[in-house]
C-alpha positions in Angstrom: 6.5 57.8 46.2 9.3 59.7 47.9 11.9 61.2 45.8 14.7 59.3 47.5 12.8 56.0 46.7 12.2 57.1 43.1 16.0 57.7 42.5 17.3 55.1 44.8 19.5 53.7 42.1 21.2 57.0 41.5 24.2 56.7 43.8 26.7 59.4 44.8 30.3 59.0 43.5 29.4 56.8 40.6 30.0 57.0 36.8 27.0 56.2 34.7 27.9 54.9 31.3 24.8 56.0 29.1 24.0 54.9 25.6 22.5 57.6 23.5 20.7 57.6 20.1 22.6 56.9 16.9 20.2 59.1 15.0 16.7 59.2 16.1 16.4 61.2 19.2 13.4 59.1 20.4 15.6 56.0 20.8 17.0 57.1 24.2 15.9 55.1 27.2 13.7 56.5 30.1 16.4 55.4 32.5 19.2 57.2 30.7 17.1 60.4 30.7 16.5 60.2 34.4 20.2 59.8 35.1 21.3 62.6 32.8 18.8 64.9 34.5 20.1 63.9 38.0 23.7 64.0 37.0 26.0 66.6 38.7 28.1 66.6 35.4 27.9 65.0 32.1 31.1 64.0 30.3 30.6 64.4 26.5 32.7 63.6 23.4 31.5 66.8 21.6 29.8 69.6 23.5 28.1 71.0 20.4 26.9 67.7 19.2 25.6 66.6 22.6 23.8 69.9 23.2 21.2 69.0 20.6 20.1 65.9 22.5 20.3 67.5 25.9 18.5 70.6 24.9 15.7 68.5 23.2 15.0 66.8 26.6 15.5 69.9 28.7 18.6 68.5 30.5 20.8 71.4 32.0 23.5 69.5 33.8 27.0 71.0 33.5 29.0 69.5 30.8 32.7 68.3 30.8 34.5 68.0 27.4 36.0 64.5 27.3 37.5 63.5 24.0 40.6 61.6 22.7 42.9 64.7 22.7 42.2 65.6 26.4 41.3 62.2 27.9 44.4 62.1 30.2 43.8 65.5 31.9 40.0 65.1 32.0 40.1 61.5 33.2 42.0 62.8 36.3 39.5 65.6 36.7 36.5 63.2 36.4 38.1 60.8 38.8 38.6 63.5 41.5 34.9 64.7 41.1 33.8 61.1 41.6 35.9 60.7 44.8 34.2 63.8 46.0 30.8 62.2 45.6 29.6 63.6 42.2 27.2 61.7 40.1 28.7 61.8 36.6 27.2 60.5 33.3 29.4 59.5 30.4 28.0 59.8 26.9 29.6 59.5 23.4 28.4 61.3 20.2 26.2 58.3 19.5 25.5 54.8 20.7 27.4 53.1 23.6 30.4 54.8 25.1 33.7 52.9 25.3 33.0 51.5 21.8 35.6 53.1 19.6 35.9 56.1 21.9 38.1 57.4 24.7 36.0 56.1 27.6 38.2 53.0 28.0 41.1 55.0 29.4 38.7 56.5 32.2 37.2 53.1 33.0 40.7 51.7 33.6 41.4 54.5 36.1 38.1 53.8 37.9 38.9 50.1 38.2 42.3 50.9 39.6 40.8 53.2 42.1 37.8 51.1 43.0 35.3 53.8 42.0 31.9 52.3 41.2 30.4 52.6 37.7 27.5 51.0 35.9 26.2 50.8 32.2 22.8 52.0 31.0 22.2 50.0 28.0 20.5 51.4 24.8 21.1 52.2 21.1 24.2 50.7 19.5 25.1 51.0 15.8 26.9 47.6 15.9 23.8 45.5 16.9 21.4 47.7 14.8 23.6 47.2 11.7 24.1 43.4 12.4 20.2 43.0 12.8 19.2 44.9 9.7 21.9 43.4 7.5 19.9 40.1 7.5 23.0 38.1 8.1 23.3 35.6 10.9 24.2 37.2 14.2 24.6 34.0 16.2 28.3 34.7 16.3 30.1 37.9 15.2 33.2 40.0 15.5 33.4 43.7 16.0 36.4 45.3 14.2 35.9 49.0 15.0 37.3 51.4 12.4 39.5 49.8 9.7 43.0 51.4 9.6 43.5 54.7 7.7 46.9 53.3 6.4 46.1 51.4 3.2 48.9 48.8 3.7 47.6 48.1 7.2 43.9 48.0 6.1 44.9 45.5 3.4 46.2 43.2 6.2 43.1 43.7 8.3 40.9 42.7 5.4 43.1 39.7 4.8 42.5 38.7 8.4 38.7 39.3 8.0 38.6 37.1 4.9 39.8 34.2 7.1 37.1 34.9 9.7 34.2 32.6 9.5 31.8 34.7 11.7 30.0 37.8 10.6 32.2 41.0 11.0 31.0 44.5 11.8 33.2 47.5 11.2 32.7 51.4 11.2 33.7 53.4 8.0 33.6 57.0 7.0 31.9 58.0 3.8 34.9 59.6 2.3 36.9 56.4 2.7 34.3 53.9 1.8 35.2 53.7 -2.0 38.9 53.1 -1.1 37.9 50.3 1.4 35.6 48.7 -1.2 38.4 48.7 -3.8 40.7 46.7 -1.4 37.8 44.4 -0.3 37.0 43.7 -4.0 40.4 42.0 -4.4 40.6 40.4 -0.9 37.0 39.5 0.0 35.9 38.8 -3.6 32.4 37.6 -3.7 31.8 37.6 0.0 28.6 39.6 0.7 28.8 42.9 2.4 26.0 45.1 3.8 26.7 48.9 3.7 24.4 50.3 6.5 24.1 54.1 6.1 22.3 56.7 8.3 20.8 54.0 10.6 17.6 55.1 12.4 17.6 58.4 10.4 15.3 59.7 7.7 17.6 58.5 4.8 18.4 55.2 6.4 19.7 52.9 3.5 21.1 49.3 3.6 22.7 48.1 0.4 23.9 44.6 0.0 26.1 42.8 -2.4 29.8 41.9 -3.3 32.4 44.5 -2.9 32.6 44.9 -6.7 28.8 45.5 -6.9 28.9 48.0 -4.1 31.9 49.7 -5.5 30.2 50.2 -8.8 27.2 51.8 -7.1 29.1 54.1 -4.7 31.3 55.3 -7.5 28.3 56.6 -9.1 26.4 57.7 -6.0 28.9 59.1 -3.4 27.9 58.0 0.0 27.0 60.4 2.8 26.4 60.2 6.5 27.3 57.6 9.2 28.3 54.1 7.8 28.5 50.7 9.4 29.7 47.7 7.4 28.6 44.2 8.0 30.6 41.4 6.3 28.5 38.3 5.9 29.7 35.0 7.6 31.5 32.6 5.4 29.4 30.0 3.6 29.8 26.5 4.8 32.8 25.0 3.0 31.3 22.2 0.9 33.7 22.3 -2.0 31.2 23.9 -4.3 30.2 27.5 -4.0 26.7 28.1 -2.7 25.6 24.6 -2.2 22.8 23.9 0.2 19.6 25.8 0.9 19.9 29.6 0.6 18.1 32.1 2.6 16.0 34.7 0.8 18.7 37.3 1.5 21.4 35.1 -0.2 19.2 34.3 -3.1 18.4 38.0 -3.8 22.1 38.8 -3.5 22.9 36.1 -6.1 20.2 37.5 -8.4 21.6 41.0 -8.0 25.1 39.7 -8.8 23.7 37.8 -11.8 22.1 41.0 -13.2 25.4 42.9 -12.8 27.5 40.1 -14.5 25.1 39.8 -17.4 25.2 43.5 -18.0 28.9 43.6 -17.8 29.3 40.6 -20.2 26.9 42.1 -22.8 28.8 45.5 -22.5 32.0 43.6 -23.3 30.5 42.3 -26.5 29.6 38.8 -25.4 26.4 37.4 -27.0 23.5 37.1 -24.5 23.4 33.3 -25.1 27.0 33.0 -24.2 26.7 35.4 -21.3 23.9 33.2 -19.8 26.4 30.2 -19.9 29.3 32.2 -18.5 27.3 33.7 -15.6 25.8 30.3 -14.7 29.3 28.9 -14.4 30.4 31.9 -12.3 27.4 31.7 -9.7 25.5 28.9 -8.2 22.4 29.7 -10.3 21.2 27.4 -13.0 21.1 28.4 -16.7 17.3 28.6 -16.7 17.5 31.0 -13.6 20.1 33.2 -15.3 18.1 33.1 -18.6 14.9 34.4 -16.7 16.9 37.3 -15.4 18.3 38.0 -18.9 14.6 38.2 -20.2 13.8 40.6 -17.4 16.7 42.8 -18.3 15.5 42.8 -22.0 12.1 43.8 -20.9 13.4 46.8 -19.0 15.4 47.8 -22.1 18.7 47.3 -20.3 19.8 44.7 -22.9 18.6 45.1 -26.6 16.7 42.2 -28.0 18.9 42.1 -31.3 22.2 41.6 -29.5 
């Protein structure tokens, strides 16, 4: 096969928007590698961060620093190079460019100037988190990063509380606890999946209400990249939890039940009364709650003589 036939889809004067791995370097596509190697320039969000990926695959194309702080100046530079016929690949630090990154500004310029561009699909933290959460992905909303301003974030969470579809949002590890503190009051018992270090060695998905998650992360400070998935609202039947539950929903209820039982006993409520109280507060039967109480006693988490 002739080289011009092999690379016939690599066109001069075109911007190639390339998805890159969100953690595991092996997740990049063959097509993305081909275009990155053939590119005259690669526009990157962080030069130091991107060099790890590019060096791993022996890619030596010249780099252009393209980030939020210099997007206006660099967009004009990239636009001019494209007009001169350059093949330019655009990548972000991880995942799909233009999703919560400065690529949108550049794309608007290309649309105004009629410069061709195309997208090379691949890894996405949004879809990976939604899938691994176990929640329905038939319809969902992507929220991006929640506001750093606490009052604004509270309004955003209030809006999310009224959203019936699943909601995906990015969060940083040092802000997660504050976010869960607000979500505890606003989202109440709505399930949340905290997806951490997706595709990496220490990948973790922890599900539960904001209160349960807050209790965990106060004792175990989170690290790494975090994506939140807020479960769709349950069907409004007038009674919480009516209808057949999925295995994920049932496990979340049992985890919530364990937490409430331990909390009630810690507050001095006798186990028998705690069972009745937790059964009222959840959609589990008294027998189901009692079974969980027995399991906690066997593990020594609740003393038999209480």
